[in-house]
C-alpha positions, 0 to 999 in steps of 0.5 A: 426538541420534538417533545416540546412541540407535542406538548404545545399541540396538546394544550386545551383551550378553555374557551373552546370547551365552554363554547361546545358544552351542549355538543358534548352533552348530546354526544354523551347521551347518545353514547350511553343509549348505544351502550345500554342497547349492546349490553341487553343484546349480547353477553360479554365478559363485563358480566363476569370477572376473569376468575369466574370465566376460568371456573366456567371453562374448567367446569364445562370443558376441563376434562376434554381433549383438544379436539373435543374441547374446541368442538364443544366450545365452538358449539356454545359460543360465537366469535364475539364470545371467544375474544373476551374469553381468550382475553380473560384467560390471558389476564390470569396468565399474566398474573401467574407469569410476571414475565408476560406483564408487558405482552399482548395477544396476537391479533387473529384474522381469517385468511384464505386456504387456512383455518377460520378465526373461530378455530384459531381463537378456540385453540388459543383458549385451549392453550391458555387454559392448560397453562393455567392448569399447569400442563404447559410451560411458558415457552409453549405460549410464544406462538400466542404472544404478539411480536409487534411494537408495544403500544405505550401511548397510555403507559408512563413510569409515574402516574399510571394508576391515576390515568387508569382511574381517569379513564374508568371515570370517563366510561362510568355510566353514573358519572358520565351524566353529571354534565360538562363541568365533570368532562372539563375537569377530567380533561384538565386532569389528563393534561396535567398527568400527561405534562408531568409524565412528559417532563419526566420523559424529557429530562430522561431523554436529555440526560441520555443525550448528554451521556451519548454526546460525551461518549461520542466525543470520547470515542472521536478523540480515541479514534483521532489518537489511533489515527495519529499512532497509525500514521506515526507507525507508517512513517517509521515503517517507511523509514525502516524500509528506506534504511534496509534498501540503503543498507542492501545497496551498501552491502552489495557495493562493499561486496563488489569492492571486496571481490575486486580487491581479492582479484587484484590480490590474486593477480598480484600474487600470480605476478609476484610468483612469476617474477620469483620464478624468473629470478630463480631461473635467472640465478640458476642460469648465472650460476651455471655460467659461473661454473663454466667460466670457472673451469676455463680460467687463464692468466692475467697477461693472456687475458690482456693480449686476447682482449687487445687483439679482439678489440683491434679486430672488431674496430677494423671490421666495424669501420669497414662495414660502416664505410660500405653501408654509407656508400650503398646508402648514398647510391640508393638515395640518388635513385629514389625520390628526393623527399626520401633522401637522407641528406643535409642542406646548408644555407646556400641550399646545396647538399653536403655529404655526411661525414659521420661514418668517415670519421669512424673510418679513419685510422684509430689512434685512440684505444677506445671502444665503439658504442653499439648505438652508433653502429646499428644499421637503420632500415631506409629502403622503401618498396615502390608503392608501399604506403603501409608505414604512413598511418595514424593512431585511430582513436575511439570517437564517442557521442555525448548525450544527456539522460534525464527523468531517471528514477533515483530510488537506488544509489547512483552506482547501481543505476550506472551499472543498470544503464550500461547493461541495458544499452549492452543488451541492445547492442550499444556500447556506453563508455562513460556515465557521469551524474550531473544533478539529482533533483527532488520534486515532492516525493519523487527524486530523479537523476540527470546523467551524461552518457558517452556512446560509441559513435558507431552505435549512436545511430541505433539510439538516434533512430529508435524513439523507444530505445530507452525505457518509458519515462526516460528522455535524452538529448544531445549534451551541450558543453558550457563553452558552447554557450559562450 
């Protein structure tokens, strides 16, 4: 510590003091002569004690007001007299007001464009005198008290009286002429007193330091505990926010599913109602026909004869019609391109006639009905140059790309909908979105997706480098079989 180094610096070397005895004796003699001259030339407060000074001021100036008090005092004294008078009155003030025991008077100096030092000192003397008389309070003494740092070089908690006595002995005229031995003893006494007080002070400082170190350690531990609690609370808050976000997404998806189910139920109800209405109408129609048939009843024999006649007439009419159609078809097939002819080739590459219709054109010897599927006419005539019947099924073609580096802080269903809406707002139709993989790097999660884009809209994506949001990249999708 720094105090221990100061103790080392204050160590007195006995040999150096013995070597300089003659020098100390000469200096003390010269100082005594100077003190004798000063005592004879000027009057100081050493001739009076503090009480005598107070009684003199009270007798000569006690009944005067501030202005006359200061005027009379300045006429009878000078600056060298005013300072000891002020000091004597302040010592009496400290005896009366114990709060001021550790205080000291402010140092008065002369400044330009201001009162002189004599006026300031006389005003201080007037204030101190009136306080001793009981005319002022202690608060009115504050302008006289110095606010500077106390000089504690000559004051300690223990041994203050002994130090004061030693200093008085050093300044005493009678004892100062006894020689160097007394000076050496005095210095040793000062050193011993200083070392004792320094040791006590060091012990107090060490005790205070230990207390402060323990308190600092305790406060550091408290701060660390608070930091851990704050971190734990932040983690819990983050988890709760994640849960809230996930629950909101689930609620939104469930709401959408519920809405879709309600739409399906509503559509099913409408369809069921339509079918029910159709059934009711059909039943009403059948009921009407039944009532009509009930009015036109006939006997069983009449019904059989009528049915046989109608059957015979229809078979004859059907056979004749098929024969006419076959002859007309054969004539037209001979006049058009051979590719469109309806004929059959045998093994010798010769055309054979189709006898399907002729079989039905023969006399009917079996009483059987003719199937309606066999007598339906087939449209075989094609206008020259008409190619509208030659066409294929047009299918939508799409281009497959891969989107990666898509932020995965939301569920995939929401991201899927957002991608479709984003592309649709720019005039691009996305037909399909599939999640390929979800990656996690540190605290960031990303999706890698496959998207199918309508081929006619792919040029808008391919030619625009800034089509997708910032940070989202794309490339062509390469199937696994392409790597083989």
